[in-house]
C-alpha positions in Angstrom: 0.0 0.1 -0.2 1.4 3.5 -0.9 2.3 5.7 1.9 -0.7 8.1 2.8 1.8 10.9 2.9 3.4 10.3 -0.5 -0.5 10.4 -1.9 -1.4 13.7 -0.1 2.1 15.0 -1.3 1.2 13.8 -4.9 -2.2 15.7 -4.9 -0.6 18.8 -3.7 1.9 18.8 -6.2 -1.0 18.3 -8.9 -3.3 21.0 -7.8 -0.2 23.5 -7.8 0.3 22.4 -11.4 -3.1 23.3 -12.1 -3.1 26.5 -10.2 0.0 27.7 -12.2 -1.5 26.6 -15.6 -4.6 28.8 -14.7 -2.4 31.5 -13.2 -0.1 31.3 -16.6 -3.4 31.6 -18.9 -4.7 34.7 -16.7 -1.3 36.4 -16.8 -1.4 36.0 -20.4 -4.9 37.1 -21.1 -3.9 40.0 -18.7 -1.0 41.0 -21.3 -3.0 41.2 -24.3 -5.0 44.2 -24.2 -5.3 47.6 -26.4 -5.5 51.1 -24.9 -6.5 54.1 -27.1 -7.9 57.8 -26.4 -11.4 59.0 -27.0 -12.6 62.5 -27.4 -16.5 63.5 -26.9 -17.4 67.3 -27.8 -20.7 68.8 -27.7 -21.8 72.4 -28.6 -24.6 74.6 -27.0 -25.5 78.4 -26.8 -24.8 80.1 -23.5 -27.7 81.0 -21.5 -26.0 83.7 -19.3 -23.1 86.1 -18.9 -20.6 87.5 -16.4 -19.4 90.9 -16.8 -17.1 93.3 -15.2 -18.4 96.7 -14.3 -16.4 99.5 -12.5 -16.3 103.0 -11.0 -12.9 105.0 -11.0 -13.1 108.4 -9.3 -10.2 110.9 -8.6 -10.2 113.6 -6.0 -7.5 115.7 -3.6 -8.0 113.4 -0.5 -8.4 109.9 -0.3 -11.7 110.3 1.7 -13.4 112.6 -0.9 -12.4 110.4 -3.8 -13.8 107.1 -1.7 -17.2 109.1 -1.1 -17.8 109.9 -4.8 -16.9 106.5 -5.8 -19.5 105.1 -3.4 -22.0 107.6 -4.6 -21.5 106.4 -8.1 -21.7 102.7 -7.3 -24.7 102.9 -5.3 -26.3 104.4 -8.4 -24.9 101.2 -10.4 -26.4 99.0 -7.8 -29.6 100.7 -8.2 -29.7 100.3 -11.8 -28.7 96.5 -11.8 -31.8 96.0 -9.3 -34.1 98.0 -11.5 -33.1 95.7 -14.6 -34.1 92.2 -12.4 -30.3 91.6 -11.2 -30.5 89.8 -7.8 -28.0 90.6 -5.0 -26.5 87.6 -5.3 -25.4 87.9 -8.6 -23.5 91.0 -7.8 -20.1 90.6 -5.9 -17.2 93.4 -5.6 -14.3 91.9 -7.4 -11.6 94.7 -6.8 -11.7 97.9 -4.6 -8.4 100.0 -4.2 -7.1 103.7 -3.2 -4.1 104.5 -5.0 -2.3 107.9 -4.5 -1.7 110.2 -7.5 2.1 111.7 -8.0 3.3 114.8 -9.7 6.6 113.9 -10.9 9.2 116.9 -11.6 12.9 116.9 -11.4 14.9 119.6 -9.4 18.9 119.8 -8.7 19.2 116.4 -10.8 17.0 114.6 -8.4 13.6 112.8 -9.2 11.0 113.9 -6.4 7.4 112.6 -6.4 4.6 114.6 -4.6 1.3 113.2 -4.1 -1.6 115.3 -5.7 -4.4 113.3 -5.3 -6.1 110.0 -4.9 -7.7 107.5 -7.3 -10.4 105.0 -6.2 -11.1 101.9 -8.4 -14.3 99.9 -7.5 -15.1 96.8 -9.5 -18.4 94.5 -9.5 -18.6 91.2 -11.0 -22.6 90.8 -12.3 -24.1 87.8 -13.6 -27.0 88.3 -16.2 -29.1 85.5 -16.3 -31.2 86.8 -19.0 -29.3 87.3 -22.2 -31.8 88.7 -23.8 -32.0 91.6 -21.4 -27.8 91.7 -21.6 -28.1 94.6 -24.5 -30.2 96.9 -22.3 -28.0 96.0 -19.2 -24.7 97.4 -20.9 -26.4 100.3 -22.1 -27.9 101.5 -19.0 -24.8 101.0 -16.9 -22.1 102.2 -19.3 -23.9 104.7 -21.7 -26.7 106.1 -19.4 -25.5 105.1 -16.0 -22.9 105.9 -13.5 -20.1 103.3 -14.7 -17.4 104.4 -16.6 -14.9 101.0 -17.1 -16.6 97.7 -18.6 -13.8 95.0 -18.3 -15.2 92.3 -20.7 -17.8 89.8 -21.0 -17.7 85.9 -20.8 -20.4 83.9 -21.9 -21.5 80.9 -19.7 -23.6 77.7 -19.3 -25.4 77.8 -16.2 -26.0 74.1 -15.8 -22.9 72.2 -18.2 -23.4 69.1 -16.1 -25.8 67.3 -18.7 -23.8 68.6 -21.8 -20.6 67.6 -20.1 -22.2 64.0 -19.5 -23.2 63.9 -23.4 -19.5 64.6 -23.9 -18.0 61.8 -21.7 -20.4 59.1 -23.6 -19.0 60.6 -26.6 -15.5 60.2 -25.8 -16.1 56.5 -24.7 -17.8 55.8 -27.6 -15.0 57.1 -29.8 -12.5 55.1 -27.8 -14.4 52.1 -28.4 -14.9 52.8 -32.3 -11.0 53.0 -32.2 -10.3 50.0 -30.3 -12.7 48.1 -32.5 -10.8 49.3 -35.6 -7.7 48.0 -34.1 -9.0 44.8 -33.0 -10.3 44.1 -36.3 -6.9 44.6 -38.1 -5.4 42.4 -35.5 -8.0 39.8 -36.3 -8.9 39.5 -32.8 -12.1 40.3 -30.5 -12.6 43.4 -28.1 -13.1 42.4 -24.5 -14.3 44.0 -21.4 -12.9 47.3 -20.3 -10.1 47.2 -17.8 -9.8 50.9 -17.1 -11.1 54.3 -17.9 -9.3 57.7 -17.1 -10.7 60.8 -17.6 -7.9 63.5 -18.3 -7.9 67.0 -16.5 -11.6 68.0 -15.8 -14.0 68.9 -18.9 -14.3 72.7 -19.1 -16.6 74.9 -21.0 -14.8 77.3 -23.3 -16.0 81.0 -21.9 -15.6 83.3 -25.0 -14.4 87.0 -23.8 -15.6 90.1 -25.3 -13.4 92.9 -25.6 -12.8 95.8 -23.4 -15.3 98.8 -23.6 -15.3 101.9 -21.9 -18.3 104.7 -21.5 -16.9 106.7 -24.7 -16.8 103.5 -27.1 -20.2 101.8 -26.4 -23.0 102.7 -28.3 -26.6 103.6 -27.4 -27.6 100.0 -28.8 -25.2 97.6 -27.8 -25.3 94.3 -30.4 -24.7 91.0 -28.5 -23.7 87.8 -30.1 -23.9 84.8 -27.8 -22.7 82.3 -30.6 -21.9 78.8 -29.3 -19.9 77.3 -26.6 -18.0 74.0 -27.0 -17.8 71.7 -24.2 -15.3 68.7 -24.3 -13.5 65.9 -22.6 -11.1 63.2 -23.1 -10.6 59.9 -21.7 -8.0 56.7 -22.3 -9.5 53.5 -22.3 -7.7 50.1 -21.7 -9.6 47.2 -23.4 -8.9 43.3 -23.1 -8.3 41.4 -26.5 -9.9 37.8 -27.0 -9.3 35.5 -29.7 
């Protein structure tokens, strides 16, 4: 009768051999894959705009310059509220008080003397009704108190549903490429092994150039155009015979 310990040992060796074969097959499958990138892009018209409107005042003293600026800025806030802009959509983005210098030369030495003060006060405004944007600009710049308008940017207020569409397009684009490679290699596409999104998908915010009260017209034309929302992914697919 064979030694029982030898029988157990042989069984263990047989099982280890079977496990080794399975592991080798799995390793071979794991080494067979294709990695491709995919791009997804959608276009949509923006439904809101952000503008930076400001007041610049000058006076002999800082206190007077600030007081004049505050009065004019109160008028700007009043115009915005009369046009239906809510307080949550108005935010001060810059406020500064700077001295003005008179520069001259005496005895070959340059000397600077403060001759007044300049106050900058800028507010970032969200305009959620683009049909009202031209009137907002007209009232603020050509008829109101504001004397600076530092650009306009257009946005989509709820981009996530559109970005999800772009993500689906990106994965489909990756799968299309992977299928092409698999067909040319006479293999079949297997399951997805990994998906990686690159960076954060960001909608592009087109900018409108700087304008001032002198350059603005009484009838401000606005072209909102379209925005591109895009994302890219890298997808790894297993390959099968």
